[in-house]
C-alpha positions in Angstrom: 69.5 80.8 74.3 70.6 83.5 71.8 73.0 86.3 72.9 73.9 89.6 71.1 76.3 91.0 73.7 77.8 88.2 75.5 79.4 85.1 74.0 78.3 81.8 75.6 79.6 78.4 74.7 80.3 75.0 76.2 83.9 74.0 75.6 86.2 71.6 77.4 83.4 70.6 79.9 83.2 74.3 81.1 80.6 77.1 80.3 82.4 80.1 78.9 80.9 83.5 79.2 82.7 86.2 77.3 82.4 90.0 77.6 83.4 92.7 75.2 83.5 90.9 71.8 80.9 93.1 70.2 81.6 96.3 72.2 83.2 99.1 70.1 84.4 101.1 73.1 87.8 100.5 74.6 86.5 99.7 77.9 83.9 96.8 78.5 81.2 97.9 80.8 77.9 96.8 82.4 75.0 98.3 80.5 71.2 97.5 81.3 71.4 95.2 78.2 74.6 93.4 79.4 73.0 92.6 82.8 69.9 91.2 81.2 72.1 88.8 79.2 74.1 88.0 82.1 71.0 87.0 83.9 70.1 84.6 81.0 73.6 83.1 81.0 73.4 82.5 84.8 70.0 80.9 84.5 71.4 78.7 81.7 74.4 77.8 83.9 72.0 76.7 86.8 70.1 74.4 84.5 73.2 72.8 83.2 74.5 72.6 86.8 71.4 70.7 87.8 71.9 68.3 84.9 75.7 67.9 85.8 76.2 68.8 82.1 79.2 71.0 82.9 81.9 71.0 85.6 82.2 74.8 85.9 81.5 78.4 84.8 84.2 80.6 83.5 83.9 84.4 82.8 86.5 86.1 80.6 86.9 89.1 78.3 87.6 89.2 74.6 89.4 92.6 75.0 93.1 92.2 76.0 93.8 94.4 79.0 90.2 94.9 80.1 88.0 92.3 81.9 85.2 94.7 83.0 85.6 98.4 84.0 82.3 98.4 85.9 78.9 99.7 85.1 78.5 102.3 82.5 78.3 105.7 84.3 75.3 106.8 82.1 73.4 104.0 83.8 74.0 105.5 87.2 73.4 109.1 85.8 70.1 107.9 84.4 68.6 106.9 87.9 66.2 109.8 88.4 64.9 108.7 91.9 65.8 106.5 94.9 62.9 104.3 94.0 64.3 103.8 90.5 67.8 103.0 91.9 66.2 100.5 94.4 64.4 98.6 91.6 67.6 98.5 89.5 69.7 97.2 92.4 67.2 94.7 93.4 67.4 93.2 90.0 71.2 93.4 90.0 71.3 91.6 93.4 69.1 88.8 92.1 71.6 88.2 89.3 74.7 88.3 91.4 73.1 86.2 94.2 72.1 83.6 91.6 75.7 83.4 90.5 76.8 83.2 94.2 74.4 80.3 94.8 75.6 78.1 91.9 76.9 74.9 93.4 79.5 74.3 90.6 82.9 76.0 90.6 82.9 79.4 89.2 85.7 81.7 88.2 86.5 85.1 86.7 89.7 85.1 84.5 90.8 88.7 85.1 93.2 90.1 82.6 93.6 93.8 82.8 91.1 96.3 84.3 88.6 94.9 86.6 86.7 97.7 88.4 83.4 98.4 90.1 80.7 96.0 88.9 83.5 94.0 87.3 85.1 93.1 90.6 81.7 92.7 92.2 80.9 90.0 89.5 84.4 88.5 90.3 83.7 88.4 94.1 80.3 86.5 93.4 82.4 83.7 91.8 84.0 81.1 94.0 87.4 82.0 92.7 89.3 84.9 91.0 92.3 84.2 88.8 94.4 87.1 87.7 96.8 87.4 84.8 100.5 88.3 85.3 100.0 91.4 83.0 101.2 94.7 84.5 97.9 96.1 83.3 95.8 93.9 85.7 94.3 96.0 88.4 91.3 95.4 90.7 89.2 98.0 92.6 85.9 99.5 93.7 86.2 103.1 92.7 82.5 104.0 93.2 83.4 106.5 96.1 84.8 108.7 93.5 81.5 109.2 91.9 79.9 109.8 95.4 78.2 106.4 95.7 79.2 103.1 97.0 79.5 99.6 95.3 75.9 98.6 94.8 76.3 95.1 93.4 77.2 93.4 96.7 80.6 94.7 96.8 80.6 95.9 100.5 79.1 92.5 101.5 81.4 90.1 99.5 84.7 92.0 99.6 85.1 91.8 103.5 84.4 88.2 103.3 87.2 87.7 100.7 90.0 90.0 102.2 88.9 91.0 105.6 87.1 93.9 107.0 90.1 96.4 107.4 91.5 95.7 104.0 88.0 95.9 102.3 87.3 99.2 104.2 90.6 100.7 102.8 89.7 99.6 99.3 86.2 100.8 99.4 86.9 104.1 101.0 89.9 105.1 98.8 88.7 103.5 95.5 92.4 102.6 95.0 93.3 99.9 92.5 95.2 96.8 93.6 97.8 95.5 91.2 98.3 91.8 90.4 100.8 90.7 92.9 99.3 92.7 95.8 95.8 91.1 94.9 97.2 87.7 95.1 99.3 88.5 98.4 96.1 90.0 100.2 94.0 87.1 99.0 91.8 89.0 96.6 93.0 86.7 93.9 93.2 82.9 94.3 95.8 82.3 91.6 98.1 84.2 89.1 98.3 82.8 85.7 100.4 83.6 82.6 98.4 86.0 80.4 98.8 84.0 77.2 97.7 80.7 79.0 94.9 81.8 81.2 92.1 80.0 79.4 94.2 77.0 78.6 95.0 76.6 82.4 91.6 77.7 83.6 90.1 74.1 84.0 93.0 72.7 85.9 93.1 75.5 88.4 89.4 75.9 88.7 88.7 72.2 89.6 91.9 72.1 91.8 90.8 72.0 95.4 93.8 73.8 96.8 94.1 77.3 95.4 94.5 80.6 97.0 96.5 81.8 99.9 96.3 80.3 103.3 95.7 82.8 106.1 98.7 83.3 108.4 98.4 83.3 112.2 98.4 87.1 112.3 95.6 87.2 109.9 93.6 84.7 111.7 94.1 86.6 115.0 93.2 89.9 113.1 89.9 88.2 111.8 89.1 87.0 115.3 89.7 90.5 116.8 87.4 91.9 114.1 84.5 89.7 115.5 84.9 91.4 118.8 82.2 94.1 119.2 84.4 96.5 121.1 87.3 96.2 118.6 85.0 96.8 115.7 83.5 99.9 117.4 87.0 101.4 118.0 88.1 100.6 114.3 85.1 102.2 112.9 85.3 105.3 115.2 88.9 105.7 114.1 87.9 105.3 110.5 85.2 108.0 110.9 87.7 110.4 112.3 90.1 109.8 109.4 87.3 110.2 106.8 86.2 113.5 108.4 89.8 114.8 108.6 90.3 114.0 104.9 87.0 114.9 103.4 85.9 117.6 105.9 82.5 116.4 105.7 82.0 117.5 102.1 81.7 114.0 100.7 78.8 111.9 102.3 79.7 108.6 100.5 82.7 107.6 102.7 80.6 108.0 106.0 77.6 106.1 104.4 80.2 103.2 103.5 81.3 103.1 107.1 77.6 103.1 108.2 76.7 100.2 105.9 79.9 98.1 106.9 79.2 98.7 110.5 75.4 98.2 110.5 75.6 95.2 108.3 78.1 93.2 110.6 76.5 89.8 111.4 73.5 90.3 109.1 72.4 87.6 106.6 72.9 88.4 103.0 69.3 89.6 102.3 69.3 92.0 105.1 72.7 93.3 104.4 72.1 93.9 100.7 69.1 95.8 101.6 71.1 98.2 103.6 73.6 98.5 100.8 71.0 99.1 98.2 69.2 101.9 100.3 72.5 103.6 100.9 73.3 103.5 97.2 70.0 104.9 96.3 70.3 107.7 98.6 73.8 108.7 97.5 73.1 108.5 93.7 70.5 111.3 94.1 72.8 113.5 96.2 74.0 116.9 94.8 77.6 115.8 95.4 77.2 112.5 93.5 75.5 114.2 90.5 78.3 116.7 90.5 81.0 114.0 90.6 79.3 112.2 87.7 79.2 115.4 85.9 83.0 115.7 86.3 83.4 112.1 85.2 81.6 112.9 81.8 83.6 116.2 81.5 87.0 114.5 81.9 85.9 111.7 79.7 85.1 114.1 76.8 88.6 115.6 77.1 90.0 112.2 76.1 88.0 112.2 72.8 90.0 113.2 69.7 88.8 112.5 66.1 91.4 110.8 63.9 93.8 110.3 66.8 95.3 107.3 65.2 96.1 109.3 62.0 98.2 111.9 63.8 101.9 111.7 64.2 103.3 110.4 67.4 105.9 112.0 69.5 109.0 109.7 69.7 111.5 112.1 71.1 111.1 115.4 73.1 113.3 118.3 74.2 113.1 121.1 76.8 114.6 124.5 76.5 115.4 125.8 79.9 116.1 123.5 82.8 115.4 124.4 86.4 112.4 123.2 88.4 109.8 123.6 85.7 112.1 122.4 82.9 113.2 119.3 85.0 109.5 118.5 85.6 108.8 118.6 81.9 111.8 116.5 81.1 110.5 114.1 83.7 107.1 113.9 81.9 108.9 113.2 78.6 111.1 110.5 80.1 108.0 109.0 81.9 106.5 108.8 78.5 109.5 107.0 77.0 110.4 110.0 74.8 114.1 110.2 75.7 114.3 114.1 76.0 117.1 116.5 75.5 117.3 119.1 78.2 119.2 122.3 77.1 120.2 125.3 79.1 123.1 127.6 79.1 124.8 126.6 82.2 125.8 123.3 83.8 124.3 124.5 87.1 120.8 124.9 85.6 121.1 121.5 83.9 122.0 120.0 87.3 118.9 121.6 88.9 116.6 120.2 86.1 118.2 116.7 86.6 117.7 116.9 90.4 114.0 117.7 89.8 113.5 114.9 87.4 115.1 112.6 89.9 113.0 113.8 92.7 109.9 113.0 90.7 111.0 109.5 89.8 112.3 108.9 93.4 108.7 109.4 94.7 107.5 106.5 92.4 110.5 104.5 93.5 109.7 104.8 97.2 106.1 103.9 96.6 107.2 100.8 94.6 105.5 102.0 91.5 108.8 101.5 89.6 111.8 99.4 90.0 115.4 100.6 90.6 116.3 99.4 86.9 113.4 101.5 85.6 114.5 104.5 87.6 118.1 104.3 86.2 116.8 103.7 82.8 114.4 106.7 82.7 116.9 109.0 84.3 119.6 108.0 81.8 117.1 108.8 79.0 117.3 112.5 79.9 120.2 114.0 77.9 121.5 117.3 79.4 123.2 119.5 76.7 124.5 123.1 76.5 124.0 123.2 72.6 121.5 122.3 69.9 123.2 119.1 68.8 120.7 116.3 68.4 117.7 118.6 67.9 117.1 117.4 64.3 115.8 114.2 65.9 113.1 115.9 68.1 109.4 115.7 67.4 108.3 118.3 70.1 110.1 121.1 71.8 108.8 122.8 75.0 110.4 126.1 75.8 110.5 126.9 79.5 112.8 129.9 79.9 112.0 132.8 82.1 108.9 134.8 81.4 110.4 137.5 79.2 109.0 138.1 75.7 112.1 139.3 74.0 114.1 136.5 75.3 111.4 133.8 74.3 111.3 135.4 70.8 115.1 135.2 70.5 115.2 131.6 71.7 112.6 130.5 69.1 114.3 132.4 66.3 117.5 130.5 67.1 115.7 127.2 67.8 114.1 127.2 64.3 117.5 126.7 62.7 118.1 123.4 64.4 114.8 121.4 64.1 113.0 119.6 61.4 110.3 121.6 59.5 107.7 119.2 60.9 108.7 119.5 64.6 106.2 121.0 66.9 107.3 124.0 68.9 105.7 125.2 72.1 106.1 127.5 74.9 105.5 126.9 78.6 104.4 130.6 79.2 101.9 131.0 81.9 100.6 134.4 80.8 102.7 136.0 77.9 101.0 136.3 74.5 101.4 133.3 72.3 100.2 135.3 69.4 103.0 137.7 69.8 105.7 134.9 70.4 104.6 133.3 67.1 105.8 136.4 65.2 109.4 135.2 65.8 108.8 132.1 63.8 109.0 131.6 60.0 106.4 128.6 60.3 104.1 129.9 63.0 101.5 127.2 62.1 103.5 124.6 64.0 103.7 126.7 67.2 101.4 126.9 70.1 101.3 127.4 73.9 101.7 124.3 76.1 101.1 125.5 79.7 102.0 123.0 82.5 101.2 123.6 86.1 103.6 123.1 89.0 104.6 120.6 90.1 104.3 118.8 86.7 104.3 115.2 88.2 101.2 116.0 90.3 99.2 118.6 88.5 97.1 116.8 85.9 96.0 119.8 83.6 97.8 121.1 80.5 96.6 124.3 78.8 97.0 124.1 75.0 96.9 127.7 73.8 96.1 128.3 70.1 96.5 131.5 68.0 95.3 132.8 64.7 98.0 131.0 62.5 98.3 127.7 64.5 97.3 124.8 62.3 94.4 122.3 63.4 96.9 119.5 63.0 99.3 121.3 65.4 96.6 121.7 68.1 95.2 118.1 67.5 98.8 116.7 67.8 99.4 118.5 71.0 96.1 117.2 72.5 97.1 113.6 71.5 100.5 114.1 73.1 99.0 115.3 76.3 96.5 112.3 76.4 99.5 110.0 75.7 101.4 111.6 78.6 98.4 110.8 80.8 97.5 114.5 81.3 94.1 116.3 80.9 94.2 118.7 78.0 92.0 121.8 77.5 92.3 124.0 74.4 91.9 127.8 74.9 92.5 130.8 72.8 95.2 133.5 73.6 94.6 136.2 75.9 95.9 137.6 79.3 96.5 134.7 81.6 94.7 132.4 79.2 92.0 130.5 81.1 93.2 129.2 84.6 95.5 132.0 85.6 93.0 134.6 84.3 90.2 133.3 86.6 92.6 132.6 89.5 94.0 136.0 89.3 91.0 137.8 90.8 90.7 135.1 93.5 94.3 135.8 94.7 94.0 139.5 94.2 90.9 139.7 96.4 92.6 137.6 99.0 95.4 140.3 99.3 92.8 143.0 99.5 91.1 141.2 102.3 94.5 140.9 104.1 94.9 144.6 103.6 91.5 145.4 105.2 92.7 143.4 108.2 91.4 139.8 107.8 94.0 137.5 109.2 95.9 134.9 107.2 94.4 132.1 109.3 90.8 133.3 108.8 91.3 133.7 104.9 92.9 130.3 104.3 90.4 128.6 106.6 87.4 130.1 104.8 88.7 128.8 101.5 89.4 125.2 103.0 85.8 125.3 104.4 84.6 126.1 100.9 86.3 123.0 99.7 89.6 124.2 98.2 92.7 122.0 98.8 94.6 125.0 100.2 93.9 128.6 101.1 94.9 131.5 98.9 97.8 132.6 101.1 99.2 129.0 100.9 98.6 128.9 97.3 100.6 132.2 96.7 103.5 130.8 98.5 103.3 127.7 96.3 103.2 129.8 93.1 105.8 132.3 94.3 105.2 135.8 95.2 107.6 137.0 92.5 105.4 135.1 89.9 102.3 136.7 91.5 103.6 140.2 91.0 104.7 139.5 87.3 101.4 137.9 86.4 99.5 140.7 88.2 101.2 143.3 86.2 100.4 141.4 82.9 96.7 141.1 84.0 96.5 144.8 84.8 97.9 145.8 81.4 95.5 143.4 79.6 92.3 143.7 81.6 92.3 147.3 83.0 91.0 148.5 86.1 89.2 145.4 87.4 92.6 143.7 87.6 94.3 146.6 89.4 96.5 144.6 91.9 96.9 144.8 95.6 100.0 146.5 96.9 100.7 143.7 99.3 102.3 141.3 96.8 104.7 143.9 95.8 105.6 144.6 99.4 106.2 140.9 100.0 108.3 140.7 97.0 110.4 143.7 98.1 110.8 142.1 101.5 112.2 138.9 99.8 109.2 136.9 101.1 108.8 134.8 98.0 107.1 131.7 99.4 108.2 128.1 99.2 110.9 128.8 96.7 113.1 130.5 99.3 111.4 129.0 102.4 109.6 132.0 103.6 106.3 133.6 102.5 103.1 133.8 104.4 104.4 130.5 106.0 107.8 129.1 106.8 109.1 126.0 105.0 111.7 123.4 105.8 114.2 122.0 103.3 111.7 119.5 102.1 109.2 122.3 101.4 106.8 121.4 104.2 105.1 124.1 106.3 106.7 124.6 109.7 104.4 127.5 110.9 103.3 131.1 110.2 106.0 133.7 109.2 106.1 136.3 111.9 107.6 138.7 109.4 104.3 139.0 107.6 102.7 140.7 110.5 104.9 143.8 109.8 103.3 144.2 106.4 99.8 143.8 107.4 97.4 146.0 109.5 98.0 145.7 113.3 94.3 145.9 113.9 92.6 142.7 112.8 88.9 142.6 111.7 86.5 139.7 111.8 84.3 139.0 108.8 81.6 136.4 108.3 83.1 133.5 106.7 80.4 133.3 104.0 81.3 137.0 103.1 85.0 136.0 102.8 84.1 133.1 100.5 81.9 135.2 98.4 84.5 137.9 98.1 87.0 135.3 96.9 84.7 133.3 94.5 82.3 135.6 93.0 85.0 137.6 91.0 86.0 134.2 89.5 82.6 133.7 88.2 82.5 137.2 86.8 85.7 136.8 85.1 84.5 133.5 83.5 81.7 135.6 81.9 84.3 138.0 80.6 86.2 135.0 79.1 83.1 133.8 77.2 82.7 137.4 75.9 86.3 137.3 74.7 85.8 133.8 73.2 88.7 132.5 75.1 86.5 129.4 75.3 83.1 128.6 74.2 82.1 125.7 76.6 81.3 125.9 80.3 82.8 122.4 80.5 86.3 123.7 79.5 86.2 126.3 82.3 85.2 123.6 84.8 87.9 121.0 83.8 90.4 123.9 83.9 89.5 125.1 87.4 89.1 121.6 88.9 92.4 120.1 87.6 94.4 123.4 87.4 93.3 125.0 90.7 91.7 122.3 92.8 88.2 123.9 92.7 86.1 121.6 94.8 85.0 118.6 92.6 81.9 118.0 94.8 80.6 121.5 93.6 80.8 120.3 90.0 83.1 123.1 88.7 83.0 126.9 88.8 80.3 127.2 86.2 78.3 124.4 87.5 78.4 125.8 91.0 77.5 129.3 89.7 74.5 127.8 87.7 73.4 125.8 90.8 73.6 129.0 93.0 71.6 131.0 90.4 73.3 133.6 88.2 70.8 136.3 89.4 71.8 135.7 93.0 75.5 136.0 92.2 74.7 139.2 90.2 73.0 140.8 93.2 75.9 139.9 95.5 78.3 141.4 93.1 76.3 144.4 92.9 76.3 144.8 96.7 80.1 144.2 96.8 80.5 146.9 93.9 78.7 149.4 96.3 80.3 148.5 99.6 83.8 147.3 98.6 85.0 148.4 95.0 83.2 149.4 91.8 85.8 148.4 89.4 86.6 144.8 90.8 82.9 144.1 91.4 81.3 145.6 88.3 79.1 142.9 86.8 80.4 141.5 83.5 77.9 142.6 80.7 78.1 139.0 79.4 76.7 137.9 82.9 74.0 140.4 82.7 73.1 139.3 79.2 72.8 135.7 80.3 70.5 136.6 83.2 68.3 138.8 80.9 68.0 135.9 78.5 67.4 133.4 81.4 70.4 131.3 80.3 73.0 129.5 82.5 76.7 128.9 81.7 75.7 125.3 80.6 73.2 126.7 78.1 75.9 128.4 76.1 
């Protein structure tokens, strides 16, 4: 048989099937064509098995660090109906079942990434051997796309590792690293990366491989066979899923339904259940929106001529403290041995403490060793002067938000760095264009806006200006990607993208509080919309002092529609700054955890509380964000709806299942949104709810955000 995608050969008495040799993408995935060739290869293996022509079948990858990253998302996205999905899965099941039914020994040699359909293929083999590479990771992440494993994963994984372990893997989509995969019985052997193929035959034909179940595991498996035990476990799992997902995501509940209903069923009946569940989920709005986000995120990783751009080998931070320490942590995490400069030892100590806290989290979770922790912490060099800055490739300024001070810092900095060093400011709202005027070489300068906490927030806004060079912006995109962050490039303007759209949301929350809506009702409405935290909790996280400062900048730059509520100022005057001083809308302990409502807030709010319909509160909060997005397009801060949606999802936690702010607005209907805005303009405030001219233009032209 001839193959164009797979490699198939008989060698050393084994049939070897290889993936990825002819694939140009960095990740090897299942496409429709790959599955067709896989079917041919398994049929060929079956014929050889009947003739005893080979002793075993081995799957491997030609790409180091990638076995199979699952099904190409475009395949799932291309399924236009449940019937089409069922046909596709029926074909896939026949292929994987044929592999499962081969009598000869079969094995997947997993070196690197093995996810989704890649793991499902491996589970259909009789054995799984993994490499000792730190890149080796196995998982079923389909839940993150709003679906479930559809190639038999929910059927075969419990048989391999037990129901409770499989349930956790499938519900969370978490990836299992090498040693843990071996320990839990997911892998049957761990082999040296360089000798996997050399040792494959010996280990494949050896009768004793894998991990023998302990008495505890045997007892656990026996308990799972008990109907009442299973019922309790699934009930607890449902409660946990609902608590975590708040019912916004149907996939986890459907996964539990399949696992529970399928218990004890034969393979054919079970896989019919799995296929039907996948088909239903694949056509859900939530899944389509999550797939949409996958493509948006994937597009942020694409950068032409990336390999030709300079690589940052050493970084530096100007200004320590919490944010500076977080950025220093990111440099150190990326092995870029940063300098961290400030004007006082106390500030440097605070920055080092923040970096240490970030690394300590990874240490506690065993994502890094004690040696790695010490090495990375030692790589951060605190300093009170500019000595050593000639070796720096990228400088991030993170001093206080004061334009005159920032200009002074950059004018001084330029004397101590190389002409090709990249200079950036971590400003959250000040004009990057204005800042650039302090530099003799403004073309190598841009904004690099991180979100707090740096170790948890994935987004970085790269702010360009008229004199910034394309190479500078591209180099910053490359660095952001290398640092495992998600970049968006935006133009200069008040609040840039994320803070500009977030500002009316927080401002309207303050106005609602002044009208008599309670803190609890406000935060609950936002949570029930799908936000990770309510606006009051978020203001505490940001800091009420920062909210006041940013609010003033927005008002100066945007005019009457950004007139701030007086509440933030009152809170600031009362020294209720939020999490940073342990009291804001809520009270916080020394670890920053909420301990309860702050009773002092009641003194600053109306005594008479009013009740508003939750939908009205949500529309009051979110419609001004859509309106501001339209103003942003008119001001050409961005030119793609995808940039807005990536920014809002990764910068503010806008609900992923809604697809992003612009996607949600398009699905709601821009004419419906405009009508609601118009009503609020009459009933609430003319300035804040005045429909953006650009939004009116889109409606008149019958366009959506994603048509721009």
